[in-house]
C-alpha positions as CSV (number, residue, x, y, z in Angstrom):
1,M,123.7,123.5,138.6
2,S,125.5,126.7,138.0
3,E,128.5,127.6,140.0
4,R,128.6,129.0,142.7
5,K,130.0,132.5,143.8
6,P,131.2,134.5,147.2
7,I,128.4,136.8,148.6
8,S,130.4,139.9,149.6
9,K,131.0,139.8,153.6
10,S,129.5,143.4,153.4
11,L,126.4,143.4,152.6
12,R,124.2,145.9,154.8
13,F,121.1,147.3,154.9
14,K,119.3,150.5,156.4
15,V,116.2,150.5,158.4
16,F,115.2,154.4,159.6
17,K,118.9,155.1,159.3
18,R,120.1,152.2,161.4
19,E,122.9,149.6,159.2
20,Y,121.8,146.3,160.1
21,C,124.0,142.9,158.6
22,L,123.5,140.2,157.4
23,S,124.1,136.8,158.7
24,E,126.5,134.5,157.2
25,K,124.0,131.6,158.2
26,F,121.3,133.9,156.0
27,K,124.1,134.8,153.4
28,S,125.0,131.8,152.5
29,S,121.4,129.7,152.6
30,S,118.4,132.3,152.0
31,L,119.9,134.7,150.2
32,R,122.5,132.4,148.3
33,Q,118.4,130.6,147.3
34,F,116.9,133.8,146.3
35,L,120.3,134.7,143.7
36,Q,119.7,131.6,142.2
37,N,117.0,132.7,141.3
38,L,116.0,135.8,141.1
39,P,117.6,138.9,139.1
40,V,120.1,140.8,141.1
41,D,117.9,143.8,140.4
42,V,114.5,142.0,141.8
43,V,116.5,140.8,145.0
44,D,117.9,144.5,145.4
45,G,115.0,146.2,144.7
46,A,113.1,143.4,147.6
47,M,115.4,144.9,149.7
48,T,115.3,147.8,149.2
49,K,110.9,147.6,149.4
50,A,111.8,145.7,152.6
51,C,113.1,148.2,154.5
52,S,110.9,151.1,152.9
53,R,107.8,149.6,153.8
54,I,109.7,148.4,157.2
55,A,110.9,151.7,158.1
56,G,107.2,153.4,157.7
57,R,106.2,151.2,160.1
58,G,109.2,151.5,163.1
59,G,110.0,148.1,162.7
60,D,113.3,147.2,162.8
61,G,116.2,145.6,160.4
62,D,114.6,141.4,161.2
63,D,111.1,142.6,160.5
64,A,112.4,143.9,156.9
65,I,114.3,140.0,156.7
66,K,110.9,138.8,157.2
67,Y,109.3,141.2,155.2
68,F,112.4,140.7,152.1
69,C,112.0,136.7,152.3
70,G,108.0,136.5,152.0
71,I,108.6,139.1,148.5
72,C,111.9,137.1,147.1
73,W,110.3,133.6,148.1
74,R,106.4,134.6,146.4
75,T,108.4,136.1,143.3
76,I,110.4,132.6,142.5
77,K,106.5,131.4,144.0
78,E,104.8,133.2,140.7
79,S,107.5,132.9,138.0
80,G,107.3,128.6,138.6
81,V,111.0,128.6,139.2
82,R,110.9,124.7,141.1
83,W,113.4,125.1,143.7
């Protein structure tokens, strides 16, 4: 099992220039799982894609998080990583 590294407390993302913060619960569960199974640049790219796509459709931070999670879980599934 890989060593757990602390996740920055200041993780933020923007949708329509409005800034959102990731909850501690999300960072300690879902985000940690994504970072254990995917390269950081893939996770970062997924968040960028989710924010851009949701902003273009008039969504909010919750919509962006849902889309981001879908991208990450699909990428993990397609990679064949057993989580």
